[in-house]
C-alpha positions in Angstrom: -21.2 -1.7 9.5 -18.1 -0.7 11.4 -16.3 2.6 10.9 -13.5 1.0 8.7 -16.3 -0.4 6.6 -17.8 2.9 6.1 -14.4 4.5 5.0 -13.8 1.6 2.7 -17.1 1.9 1.1 -17.0 5.6 0.5 -13.5 5.5 -0.8 -14.3 2.8 -3.2 -17.1 4.8 -4.7 -15.2 8.0 -5.1 -13.8 8.5 -8.6 -11.7 11.5 -7.6 -8.2 10.5 -6.4 -7.3 14.1 -5.5 -10.4 14.1 -3.2 -9.2 10.9 -1.6 -5.8 12.3 -1.2 -7.0 15.4 0.4 -9.3 13.4 2.7 -6.5 11.1 3.9 -4.1 14.0 4.3 -6.7 15.9 6.5 -7.7 12.7 8.5 -4.2 11.4 9.1 -1.1 12.9 11.0 2.1 13.3 9.1 3.5 10.4 11.1 0.6 8.2 10.1 1.0 9.1 6.5 4.7 8.3 6.6 4.0 5.0 8.3 1.4 4.0 5.9 3.4 5.1 2.9 6.4 3.2 4.1 4.5 0.0 4.5 3.0 0.5 1.0 6.5 0.8 -0.4 7.8 -2.2 1.4 5.1 -4.5 0.1 5.6 -3.2 -3.5 9.4 -3.8 -3.2 8.9 -7.3 -1.6 6.5 -8.2 -4.4 9.2 -7.0 -7.0 11.6 -9.4 -5.3 13.9 -7.1 -3.4 15.5 -8.5 -0.3 14.3 -7.8 3.2 17.6 -6.5 4.3 17.9 -4.1 1.4 14.3 -2.7 2.1 15.2 -2.3 5.8 18.3 -0.4 4.9 16.8 1.8 2.2 13.5 2.6 4.0 14.8 2.7 7.6 12.3 0.0 8.7 12.7 -2.9 11.1 13.1 -6.3 9.7 10.1 -7.3 11.9 7.9 -4.8 9.9 9.2 -6.2 6.7 8.7 -9.8 7.8 5.1 -9.1 8.6 4.7 -7.5 5.2 6.2 -10.6 3.6 3.9 -12.9 5.5 0.8 -10.9 4.6 1.8 -11.0 0.9 2.1 -14.8 1.1 -1.2 -15.5 2.7 -3.8 -17.4 0.7 -6.1 -14.8 -0.9 -4.1 -11.9 0.6 -5.8 -8.6 0.2 -2.4 -6.9 0.1 -1.3 -9.1 -2.7 -4.5 -8.3 -4.7 -4.1 -4.6 -4.2 -0.3 -4.7 -5.3 -1.2 -6.8 -8.4 -3.9 -4.3 -9.2 -1.5 -1.5 -8.8 1.1 -3.2 -11.0 -1.7 -3.8 -13.8 -2.7 -0.1 -13.6 1.0 0.8 -14.0 1.4 -1.5 -17.1 -1.7 -0.1 -18.8 -0.4 3.5 -18.1 2.9 2.6 -19.5 1.2 1.4 -22.8 -0.7 4.7 -23.1 2.5 6.9 -23.2 
């Protein structure tokens, strides 16, 4: 098992999102957190149908990064698309509970 597998397995088994947040905040630099957060935001926006140019302008990202995200979302069996879909479903179920 490689190191990324180890991290994925342990995070998948943790039921405490605040512990995961603290772990990631301790492990990653502020710049790494910013980069990951920006990439997550860009794939959510792409999935929602926003234009690449609007995303680039609003998030201050290169079109190259956004195009890469778009290509990843379009891949067959895309793990990014699966996670975004899961996130969207969680948001919808939370909306119904309010």
